[in-house]
C-alpha positions in Angstrom: 25.9 -47.6 17.0 26.9 -43.9 17.0 23.3 -43.0 16.0 21.8 -45.0 18.8 21.1 -42.0 21.1 19.2 -40.4 18.2 17.0 -43.5 17.7 16.4 -43.8 21.5 15.1 -40.2 21.4 12.9 -41.0 18.4 11.6 -44.1 20.3 9.9 -41.7 22.8 7.6 -40.6 19.9 7.2 -44.1 18.4 7.5 -46.4 21.5 6.8 -49.8 19.8 6.6 -51.7 16.6 2.9 -51.0 16.2 3.4 -47.2 16.4 6.4 -47.2 14.0 4.5 -49.5 11.5 1.4 -47.3 11.6 3.5 -44.2 10.8 5.4 -45.9 8.0 2.1 -47.1 6.5 0.7 -43.5 6.8 3.7 -41.9 5.2 3.9 -44.4 2.4 0.2 -43.8 1.6 0.8 -40.0 1.5 3.6 -40.5 -1.1 1.0 -41.8 -3.5 -1.4 -38.9 -3.3 -1.4 -36.3 -6.1 1.0 -33.4 -5.7 -0.6 -30.3 -4.2 -1.3 -27.2 -6.2 1.2 -24.3 -6.1 0.2 -20.7 -7.0 2.8 -18.1 -8.2 2.3 -14.3 -8.1 4.8 -11.5 -8.6 5.1 -7.7 -8.7 1.9 -7.0 -6.8 3.0 -3.4 -6.0 0.5 -2.7 -3.3 -2.6 -3.5 -5.4 -4.5 -5.1 -2.6 -7.9 -5.6 -4.2 -6.5 -7.3 -7.3 -4.1 -9.4 -5.1 -6.8 -10.6 -2.7 -9.1 -11.5 -5.6 -6.5 -13.5 -7.5 -5.6 -15.4 -4.3 -9.3 -16.0 -3.6 -10.0 -17.3 -7.1 -6.6 -19.0 -7.2 -6.1 -17.9 -10.8 -9.2 -19.8 -12.0 -8.6 -22.9 -10.0 -11.8 -22.5 -7.9 -13.8 -22.2 -11.1 -12.1 -25.3 -12.6 -13.1 -27.2 -9.5 -16.7 -26.0 -9.9 -16.7 -27.0 -13.5 -15.1 -30.4 -12.8 -17.8 -31.0 -10.1 -20.9 -29.9 -12.0 -19.9 -29.9 -15.7 -23.3 -29.3 -17.5 -25.4 -29.8 -14.4 -25.3 -26.1 -13.6 -25.8 -23.1 -15.9 -22.8 -20.8 -16.4 -24.5 -18.0 -14.5 -25.1 -20.3 -11.5 -21.4 -21.4 -11.6 -20.4 -17.7 -11.6 -22.7 -17.0 -8.6 -21.3 -20.0 -6.7 -17.7 -18.9 -7.4 -18.5 -15.4 -6.2 -20.0 -16.9 -3.0 -16.8 -18.9 -2.4 -14.6 -15.8 -3.0 -16.5 -13.4 -0.8 -19.0 -15.4 1.3 -19.9 -12.8 3.9 -20.5 -10.0 1.5 -22.2 -12.2 -1.1 -24.7 -13.5 1.5 -25.6 -9.9 2.5 -26.2 -9.0 -1.1 -28.2 -12.1 -1.9 -30.4 -11.6 1.1 -31.2 -8.0 0.0 -32.2 -9.5 -3.4 -34.6 -11.9 -1.6 -32.9 -15.0 -3.0 -32.0 -16.6 0.3 -34.5 -19.1 1.8 -34.3 -22.6 3.3 -34.3 -24.3 -0.1 -31.5 -22.0 -1.3 -29.5 -22.8 1.8 -29.9 -26.6 1.3 -28.9 -26.4 -2.4 -26.0 -24.1 -1.8 -24.5 -26.0 1.1 -24.8 -29.2 -0.8 -23.1 -27.6 -3.9 -20.3 -26.4 -1.6 -19.8 -29.8 -0.1 -19.4 -31.3 -3.6 -16.8 -28.7 -4.5 -15.0 -29.3 -1.2 -14.8 -33.0 -2.0 -13.2 -32.2 -5.3 -10.7 -29.9 -3.7 -9.9 -32.3 -0.9 -9.5 -35.6 -2.8 -5.7 -35.1 -3.2 -5.0 -34.8 0.5 -4.9 -37.2 3.4 -7.9 -37.2 5.7 -5.5 -35.9 8.5 -4.5 -32.9 6.4 -8.1 -32.0 5.5 -9.0 -32.3 9.1 -6.3 -29.8 10.1 -7.7 -27.3 7.5 -11.2 -27.4 9.1 -12.5 -24.7 11.4 -12.9 -26.0 15.0 -16.5 -24.9 15.2 -17.6 -27.2 12.3 -14.8 -29.7 11.9 -16.8 -32.8 12.8 -19.8 -31.8 10.7 -17.8 -30.9 7.6 -15.7 -34.1 7.9 -18.9 -36.2 8.1 -20.4 -34.4 5.0 -17.2 -34.7 3.0 -17.1 -38.4 3.6 -20.8 -38.9 2.6 -21.7 -42.2 1.0 -24.6 -41.2 -1.3 -25.3 -44.8 -2.4 -26.5 -45.7 1.1 -30.1 -44.4 1.7 -29.7 -44.4 5.5 -26.6 -42.3 5.3 -28.3 -39.9 2.8 -31.1 -39.2 5.3 -28.4 -38.7 8.0 -26.5 -36.1 6.0 -29.7 -34.4 4.9 -30.7 -34.0 8.5 -27.3 -32.5 9.4 -27.8 -29.8 6.8 -31.4 -29.1 7.9 -30.3 -28.8 11.5 -27.6 -26.3 10.6 -30.3 -24.2 8.9 -32.8 -24.6 11.7 -30.3 -23.5 14.3 -29.5 -20.4 12.4 -25.9 -21.4 11.7 -26.2 -21.6 7.9 -24.4 -18.3 7.2 -21.5 -19.3 9.4 -21.4 -22.7 7.9 -21.3 -21.4 4.3 -18.5 -19.0 5.2 -16.5 -21.8 6.8 -17.0 -24.1 3.8 -15.8 -21.2 1.5 -12.7 -20.7 3.6 -11.8 -24.4 3.5 -12.4 -24.7 -0.2 -10.1 -21.7 -0.9 -7.5 -23.1 1.5 -7.5 -26.6 -0.1 -7.4 -25.6 -3.8 -3.9 -24.1 -3.3 -1.4 -26.0 -1.2 1.3 -23.4 -1.3 1.5 -19.8 -2.4 4.7 -18.3 -3.8 5.2 -14.5 -3.9 8.0 -13.8 -6.3 8.9 -10.3 -5.2 7.8 -6.6 -5.1 4.9 -6.4 -2.7 5.5 -2.7 -2.0 5.2 0.7 -3.7 2.9 2.1 -6.4 -0.5 0.9 -5.0 -1.8 1.8 -1.6 -2.3 -1.6 0.1 1.1 -3.3 0.7 0.5 -3.4 4.5 -2.9 -5.1 3.9 -1.3 -7.7 1.5 1.3 -8.5 4.2 -1.5 -8.9 6.8 -3.1 -11.5 4.5 0.2 -13.3 3.8 0.9 -13.6 7.5 -2.4 -15.3 7.9 -1.9 -17.7 5.0 -1.4 -21.4 5.7 1.7 -21.9 3.6 3.6 -19.1 1.8 7.1 -18.1 0.8 8.5 -14.9 -0.6 11.4 -14.1 -2.9 12.5 -10.5 -2.2 12.1 -7.8 -4.8 14.1 -4.6 -4.8 11.0 -2.6 -3.6 10.6 -5.1 -0.8 14.3 -4.8 0.3 13.9 -1.0 0.3 11.2 -1.2 2.9 13.1 -4.0 4.8 16.2 -1.8 4.8 14.1 1.1 6.1 12.9 -1.1 8.9 16.5 -2.1 9.6 17.4 1.6 10.0 19.1 2.4 6.7 18.6 6.1 6.3 19.1 6.0 2.6 16.4 3.4 2.3 14.1 5.4 4.5 14.6 8.5 2.4 13.8 6.5 -0.8 10.7 5.0 0.8 9.3 8.4 1.8 10.2 10.0 -1.5 8.5 7.2 -3.6 5.4 7.3 -1.3 5.1 11.1 -1.9 5.9 10.7 -5.6 2.9 8.5 -6.2 0.6 10.0 -3.6 0.7 6.6 -1.7 0.4 7.8 1.9 -2.0 5.0 3.0 0.8 2.5 3.5 3.3 4.8 5.1 1.0 6.8 7.3 -2.2 4.8 7.9 -0.6 1.4 7.6 2.6 1.9 9.5 2.0 5.2 11.4 5.1 6.9 10.1 5.1 10.5 11.3 5.7 12.8 8.3 4.9 16.0 10.2 8.6 17.0 10.9 9.3 16.6 7.1 6.2 18.6 6.3 7.1 21.5 8.5 10.7 21.5 7.3 9.7 21.4 3.6 7.0 24.1 4.0 9.6 26.4 5.6 12.6 25.8 3.4 10.7 25.5 0.0 7.7 27.8 0.8 8.4 30.1 -2.2 9.6 27.3 -4.5 7.1 26.3 -7.2 8.5 22.7 -7.1 7.1 22.2 -10.6 9.3 19.1 -11.3 8.2 17.4 -8.1 4.4 17.3 -8.6 3.1 13.9 -7.5 2.0 11.4 -10.1 -1.6 10.7 -9.2 -3.6 8.0 -11.0 -7.4 8.1 -11.3 -9.6 9.5 -8.5 -8.0 10.9 -5.4 -9.0 13.1 -2.5 -6.1 15.5 -2.4 -6.7 19.2 -2.5 -4.5 21.5 -4.5 -2.7 22.8 -1.4 -2.1 19.2 -0.3 -0.6 18.3 -3.6 1.7 21.4 -3.5 2.8 20.4 0.1 3.5 16.9 -1.1 5.7 18.2 -3.9 7.7 20.3 -1.4 8.1 17.4 0.9 9.2 15.2 -2.1 11.9 17.7 -3.1 13.1 18.1 0.5 13.4 14.3 1.0 14.9 13.9 -2.5 17.8 16.3 -1.7 18.3 14.5 1.7 18.3 11.1 -0.2 21.0 12.3 -2.7 23.1 13.4 0.2 22.7 10.2 2.1 23.4 8.1 -1.0 26.5 10.2 -1.7 27.8 9.4 1.8 27.3 5.7 1.2 29.1 5.9 -2.2 32.1 7.6 -0.6 32.1 5.3 2.4 31.9 2.1 0.2 34.3 2.5 -2.7 33.8 -1.3 -3.4 30.3 -0.5 -4.7 31.9 1.4 -7.6 29.1 3.9 -7.9 31.1 7.2 -8.1 29.2 8.0 -11.3 26.1 8.5 -9.2 27.7 11.5 -7.4 26.1 14.7 -8.7 25.8 17.3 -5.9 29.5 18.0 -6.2 29.2 18.3 -10.0 26.9 21.3 -9.9 28.2 24.6 -11.1 28.6 27.4 -8.6 25.2 29.0 -9.5 23.5 25.5 -9.7 22.5 26.1 -13.2 24.5 23.2 -14.7 25.6 19.7 -13.8 28.4 17.7 -15.3 27.5 14.2 -16.2 30.1 12.0 -17.9 32.2 15.0 -18.8 29.3 16.8 -20.4 27.6 19.9 -19.0 23.8 19.8 -18.9 21.4 22.7 -17.9 19.6 22.1 -14.6 15.8 22.3 -14.8 15.8 23.5 -11.1 18.5 25.5 -9.5 17.0 26.2 -6.1 19.0 24.2 -3.5 19.0 26.2 -0.2 20.4 23.3 1.9 23.4 22.6 -0.3 26.9 23.6 1.0 29.5 24.0 -1.8 32.3 22.9 0.5 30.5 19.7 1.6 27.4 19.1 -0.5 26.8 15.7 0.9 26.5 16.9 4.5 23.0 17.2 6.0 22.1 20.5 7.5 21.0 20.6 11.2 17.4 20.8 10.1 17.8 17.9 7.7 19.5 15.9 10.3 16.6 16.5 12.7 14.1 15.4 10.0 16.0 12.1 9.5 16.4 11.5 13.2 12.6 11.8 13.6 12.0 9.5 10.6 14.5 7.0 11.9 12.7 6.8 15.2 9.4 6.5 13.5 10.5 3.6 11.2 12.3 1.7 14.0 9.3 2.1 16.4 6.6 1.2 14.0 5.3 -2.1 15.5 3.4 -3.1 12.3 6.3 -2.4 10.0 8.7 -4.3 12.2 6.3 -7.3 12.3 6.0 -7.3 8.5 9.8 -6.9 8.1 10.5 -9.8 10.4 7.9 -11.9 8.5 9.6 -11.0 5.2 13.0 -12.1 6.5 11.6 -15.3 8.1 9.5 -16.4 5.1 11.6 -14.8 2.4 14.9 -15.1 0.6 16.8 -13.9 -2.5 15.9 -17.2 -4.2 14.1 -20.5 -3.6 14.5 -23.9 -5.0 11.3 -25.8 -4.7 9.9 -28.8 -6.6 12.4 -28.4 -9.4 11.6 -24.7 -9.8 14.1 -21.9 -9.2 12.3 -18.8 -8.0 13.9 -15.3 -7.9 12.6 -11.9 -8.5 14.8 -10.1 -10.9 17.9 -11.8 -12.3 21.2 -13.6 -11.9 23.7 -10.9 -13.3 25.7 -11.7 -16.4 28.5 -9.9 -18.1 28.6 -9.1 -21.8 30.6 -12.3 -22.5 27.7 -14.4 -21.3 29.4 -15.4 -18.1 28.1 -14.8 -14.6 29.0 -11.2 -13.6 31.4 -11.0 -10.6 30.8 -8.7 -7.6 34.1 -8.1 -5.7 33.9 -6.8 -2.2 36.4 -6.9 0.8 38.9 -8.9 -1.2 36.4 -11.6 -2.3 34.4 -12.2 -5.5 30.9 -13.6 -5.9 29.0 -14.6 -9.0 26.0 -16.7 -9.9 24.7 -18.7 -7.0 27.4 -17.5 -4.6 26.4 -13.9 -5.3 22.8 -14.6 -4.4 23.9 -16.4 -1.3 26.1 -13.6 -0.3 23.4 -11.0 -0.6 20.9 -13.2 1.2 23.2 -13.6 4.3 24.3 -10.0 4.4 20.8 -8.6 4.1 19.7 -10.8 7.0 22.6 -9.5 9.0 21.5 -5.9 8.4 18.1 -6.5 10.0 18.9 -8.9 12.8 21.9 -6.8 13.9 20.1 -3.5 13.3 20.8 -2.2 16.8 24.5 -2.3 16.2 24.8 1.3 14.9 28.5 1.0 14.2 28.0 -1.5 11.4 27.4 0.6 8.4 28.3 -2.0 5.8 25.3 -4.3 6.0 22.8 -1.4 5.9 24.7 0.2 3.0 24.6 -3.1 1.2 20.8 -3.2 1.7 20.6 0.1 -0.1 22.9 -1.3 -2.8 20.6 -4.2 -3.2 17.9 -1.7 -4.1 19.8 0.1 -6.9 23.3 -1.4 -7.4 24.4 -2.6 -10.8 25.3 -6.1 -9.6 22.4 -6.6 -7.2 20.4 -9.7 -8.2 17.3 -7.7 -7.1 17.8 -4.7 -9.5 19.4 -5.8 -12.8 20.3 -2.4 -14.3 23.5 -0.4 -14.6 22.1 2.6 -12.7 19.0 4.2 -11.2 18.7 7.7 -12.8 16.5 9.4 -10.2 18.6 12.6 -10.1 18.7 12.9 -13.9 15.0 12.4 -14.2 14.2 15.2 -11.8 16.7 17.8 -12.9 18.0 17.1 -16.5 16.0 17.6 -19.6 18.2 15.4 -21.9 16.5 12.0 -21.9 19.7 10.3 -22.9 20.8 10.8 -19.3 17.7 9.0 -18.1 18.6 5.7 -19.7 19.0 2.7 -17.4 20.6 -0.1 -19.2 19.4 -3.6 -18.3 22.0 -6.2 -17.3 23.1 -8.5 -20.1 21.0 -11.2 -18.5 17.9 -9.7 -20.0 19.3 -9.8 -23.5 20.1 -13.5 -23.3 17.4 -14.9 -21.0 15.3 -16.0 -24.0 18.0 -18.5 -25.0 17.8 -22.1 -23.9 21.5 -22.3 -23.1 21.2 -19.3 -20.7 18.4 -20.9 -18.8 20.2 -24.2 -18.6 23.4 -22.4 -17.4 21.4 -20.8 -14.6 19.7 -24.1 -13.7 23.0 -25.9 -13.6 24.6 -23.2 -11.5 21.8 -23.7 -8.9 22.0 -27.5 -9.1 18.7 -28.2 -10.8 17.9 -30.8 -13.4 18.2 -29.5 -16.9 15.3 -31.8 -17.9 12.8 -30.9 -15.2 14.1 -27.6 -13.9 12.3 -24.3 -14.5 12.9 -20.6 -13.7 10.1 -18.5 -12.4 10.7 -14.7 -12.0 9.3 -11.2 -12.6 10.6 -7.7 -12.1 10.4 -6.5 -15.7 6.8 -6.1 -17.1 6.2 -8.3 -20.1 5.0 -6.1 -22.9 2.2 -8.4 -24.0 0.5 -5.9 -26.3 3.8 -5.6 -28.2 4.0 -9.3 -28.7 6.5 -10.2 -26.0 6.1 -13.8 -24.8 6.3 -14.5 -21.0 7.6 -18.0 -21.8 11.4 -18.0 -22.4 14.1 -20.5 -23.2 11.8 -23.2 -24.7 9.6 -23.3 -21.6 12.5 -23.2 -19.1 11.7 -19.7 -17.9 8.4 -18.0 -17.0 8.4 -14.2 -16.5 5.1 -13.6 -14.7 5.2 -9.8 -14.3 2.5 -8.7 -16.8 1.1 -5.6 -15.1 -0.4 -6.5 -11.8 0.2 -2.8 -10.9 -2.2 -0.4 -12.6 0.7 1.9 -13.3 2.1 -0.7 -15.7 -1.1 -1.8 -17.5 -0.9 0.8 -20.2 2.5 -0.7 -21.2 1.7 -4.4 -20.7 -1.9 -4.4 -22.0 -3.0 -6.9 -19.4 -3.3 -7.0 -15.6 -0.6 -9.6 -14.9 0.4 -13.2 -15.3 0.1 -15.8 -12.6 1.2 -19.4 -12.7 -0.4 -22.6 -11.4 1.7 -25.8 -11.0 -0.5 -28.8 -10.1 -0.3 -32.6 -10.3 -1.1 -32.5 -14.0 1.3 -29.8 -15.2 2.0 -26.0 -15.5 -0.7 -23.5 -16.4 0.2 -19.9 -17.2 -2.7 -17.5 -17.1 -3.1 -13.8 -18.0 -5.6 -11.6 -16.3 -7.9 -8.8 -17.4 -7.9 -5.6 -15.3 -9.8 -6.1 -12.0 -12.7 -3.7 -11.3 -13.6 -4.0 -7.6 -14.6 -6.8 -5.3 -18.0 -5.1 -5.1 -18.4 -5.9 -8.9 -17.7 -9.5 -8.1 -20.3 -9.6 -5.3 -23.0 -7.6 -7.2 -22.4 -8.8 -10.8 -20.4 -12.0 -10.3 -17.6 -10.2 -12.2 -14.2 -11.8 -12.1 -10.6 -10.9 -12.9 -10.9 -13.3 -15.8 -7.9 -15.6 -16.2 -7.1 -16.8 -19.7 -4.8 -19.8 -20.1 -2.0 -18.7 -22.4 0.4 -21.7 -21.9 -0.2 -25.2 -20.6 2.5 -27.9 -20.2 1.1 -31.2 -19.2 3.2 -33.7 -17.3 3.8 -37.1 -19.0 2.1 -38.7 -15.9 0.3 -37.3 -12.9 2.8 -36.0 -10.3 2.5 -37.5 -6.9 3.7 -36.3 -3.5 6.6 -38.8 -4.0 7.8 -36.6 -6.9 8.1 -33.5 -4.7 10.6 -32.0 -2.2 8.2 -32.9 0.6 8.1 -36.4 -0.9 11.9 -36.6 -0.6 11.6 -35.6 3.1 8.9 -38.3 3.7 11.1 -41.0 2.0 14.0 -40.0 4.3 11.7 -40.2 7.3 10.5 -43.6 6.2 14.1 -44.8 6.0 14.8 -43.6 9.5 11.6 -45.3 10.8 12.5 -48.5 9.1 15.9 -48.4 10.9 14.0 -47.9 14.2 11.7 -50.8 13.3 14.8 -53.0 12.6 16.3 -51.9 16.0 13.1 -53.0 17.8 13.0 -56.3 16.1 16.7 -57.0 16.9 16.2 -55.9 20.5 18.8 -53.1 20.2 16.1 -50.7 21.5 13.4 -51.9 23.9 9.8 -51.4 23.1 7.5 -49.7 25.6 
């Protein structure tokens, strides 16, 4: 009786027995459809072309659908050409027309081939779900063609005439593009981005534009993501790090072209303060071809040094302000000798490679000069007022989280920190301790607070914690004891450069470690899996991305070009469909032009396949659990109608 008001409200949507019964029948039928395909990517690091290609080819899923549809009926080269058309329909059509290949017969054959592939992609969905995926301009026509009954001669003529009319009315190109979009949408039901969209490559802003347009996506934050999110929230330390890293790798497309961040005040300041400084240890790391002139590179180096010194000052202020972070060993500016020629690190004096620090004050080395303060004020305004950055940050907070539990998989970017005794490491702050799942939950809630209360300037802690999430020893997004940026710039002794991984990375290969994590997050030890990234898998040295007897998949294999010399491949991605789990590795991607002109692909190679004992249905998924709960509620409403407790309309 106490739920009666709720059921009366529900009755407005389902006003009688017929409507309730129809919905129960519909939901029960959906439970028996095959589970949708999930696609997992991580550590994209701004490599837009490789990202968009892997999303378009769905890590080989599109080609699998083509092969399942045509088997030996098409030559391998024809299959490659069809796949390329589905990946890049507009560009491929332009190219094929220039080759003189496109005529009425080609249109007829190609549209029919696409319809057959679309049927194969759509079979696991309800007609209603397929209908929602169709473009408005062609929804009726595509739905008719997908439901074709080829054994009926009259229907065959009907469908053939539809295709001929599309060609005759000069809509064939638009129709092919629409079919390609629908195929790509249906081959993957949900996309998971397991962290680190930003930094290294030049196209993070383009990747986020694509993700915002995706039909179903979630994101687990990486430390590079939270750095940009913290910058958007107004953390000055995060802003300084973002600018420094962008200059370090010559990645100005994202920060300037993508987000319109004004670096002119920093440029003017650096050029004035460091005009006679050779800045030899701040030369940007530029990979491959670039358009920078020597004078531009030198200016970038001066800007990098200027923002690096500002960064160390701002970080020092946080460390002093937040003793609970226990990062006093990261304070170096007050450990410099009077003449700046030496620095004391862990009670040992080391020569400084660079001793020119015109903005350091011996009495208060962590205080910004007036000029540095002006630079940061301008950057702060620029980051806070970047409409595109704020849109992307809000999207990351809305669609993202520290971790996600979905369909018996635990997704997180880096780690769940452990101590050397093999127990979950404890992070103590403000009189409370957090470890394991509670640590991840704590960071998740506090990081959200930092952004959504970003206009409350008095609240330093949440913004400071955002910076800690980037580089703190017990951050679940970082996973190392320290970030040795200062030492790498200024100290020759490579022993000081060491960043020791959390104990988690030493024991994550073990089955009991994986089971301990799964149990901590409430997952089944039998069905549960962990999917993560962060640390590139050194494939060419024999490292296996599959850990803990198949309980953990580390799918960072070198998506970023910067890591491919270490990993030997261009990344791992994971597919989880109704038949099982497929882990694939990728060869380095050339360009999308190569795919269009030569049918080249970022060739996925299956390196691990785990088949399910039986085909998984929607009933076996988290969505299935929600549907079952809804069916139970509807059955209660049906019972109330039959008993007369609630009147039908």
